[in-house]
N, C-alpha and C positions, 0 to 999 in steps of 0.2 A: 504494500500500500504506500507507494512512493509519493502520492499526491494528497496526503492526509496529515493533519497536525492540529495542535491546539492553539498555536499562535501564528501571527503573520509571517514570522521569519522561518517557519517550518514548511511553508507551501509556496509553490510557484503559481501566483494568481493568474498568469496567462493561460493556465490550464483549467480555470474555474469560471463558472458563469457569474455574470454581474447580477446583483440583487436589485430589485425594484420595489418601490412602495406602491406604485401603480404602473400601468403600461407605458407611461411617459417619463416617470421620475426615478432616476437611478439613485440608489442608496450609497452613501459613503461607507467605506469599510468600518466596521465597529467591532468592539470586543464586549464580552459579557463578563461581569465579575463572578457570575455563577457558571462559568464556562464548562465545568464538568457535566452539567445537566443538559447541555444542548449546544455548546459552542464548538463542537468538533467541525473542522473545516475539511471537507472531503470531496472527491469527485464521484460521479456516478459509477465509473469503472471500479474505483477502489471500494465503494460501498457494495458493489456486486461481489467483489472478492470476499469481503467480510461476510455477506449473507451466505455465500457458498460455504465458507468455513463453518458458520453457525449450523447450516443444514448437515454438513459432515459431522460436526461435533454432536448434534442431536442424535445422529444415527450411529454413534460410537466409533467413528473413524476420523475425528478431527485431528489436526496436527499442531494446534497452538496450545491447547490445554489438555490435561490428562482426562481420562474418562470420568473420574470422580468429580473433577471441577466442572465438566459439562453437565453432569447430573445436578450439581448444585445450581449452576446457572439457569437451568430449565426447570428446577424443582418447584413444585407448588408451595406457595407460602401463605395463601389466604384460604379461609374456609367460611362456610355460612355463618359460623359463630362470630367471626370478627369482620365479616364483610357481607351484610345482609342484603343490600340493594345491588345485586349484580345484574348487569346488562348482558343479555345473551346474543347481542349483535356479533356477527362473524368476525369483525375486526376490532372489537373492543379490547384494547390492550390493558384494561384495568379490571377485567373479569377475574383474573387471577394473576399473580406475579411470581416470576422467577427473580433472579438478580438482574435487574434492568429490563429483562424481556417480559412482555405481556403474554399471557396465555388465554386465548379467547375460548368461549364456551364451545365453539365449533371446530377446534383443532388448529386454529391459525396462531402462529407464534411470531411475535415481532414487536415493533415499536413505532410510535408516531411522534411527531414533534413539529413545532413551528417557533419561529422567532421573526423579527421584522424582515420581510422580504423573502422568507423561505418557509416551505412546508414540505415535510417528508413523511412518507409511509413506507415501511419495510416489513414484510411478512413472508413467512413460508408456511405451507400447508403440511402439517405433521404426517398426514396420510400419504399425500402424493409426492411429498418432498420437492415441490415446485415453489420457487420463491418469486416474489413480485416487489419491485421498487418503483416508487413514483416520487420524483423531486420536482418542486415548483419554485421558481426564482422570483415570484411576484406576490405581494400581499393579495390574499384572496377575499374578494367581496362575495356576496350571496351568489351571484352568477358564476363566479370563479369556482366556488365550492361545488355548485351543480355540475360544472364542466369536469372537475376533478372526479366526481362520482361516476360520470359517464366513461371517462378514461379507465377508471379502476374496474368498472364492469367489463370493459373490453379485455383487460388483463385476465379477469376471471374466465371469460369466454375462451381465451387462448389456452388457459390452464386446463379447462374442461376438454377442449379439443385435443390438446397434447396428451392428456391422461388417457382419453379414449383410444387414440391412435397407438399409444404405448401398450395398452391392454391387448389390442388386436395383434400387434407384432409379437408380444410375449406369449400369446396363446396359440 
């Protein structure tokens, strides 16, 4: 992940997208004092590498952490006793929590986030082992959120098609 870092001097900004507050207004580079909770600067390619490693780790073949550490990362930490109002949405990363990773009711594992000028969704299906990433470099208004949902649905359609074709090939 050579295009990823926590500070400006760790990344080559020529390989990163410019952030916008709206479709016309570029945002200046900014830092977050709470950078560990969402200030990671990364490229879509590097985030894809990270997601691939997470999928491998979930399936017991990761190369960055040992098996026990991956089990801890994805282990369930919430239960109905301490989290009564659970949302069963397929991509609710607060239904249950591992360490940093959300575990949805429907088997999606991942994380969402946003800061000024950026929104990110990163999930993989624990059954199909297919990952999806969506990065947006502009503040989202209501119309933008609706467009994001349409794009995400297309990713789901691709996942379903790919899964179905894989089943045919493997049978």
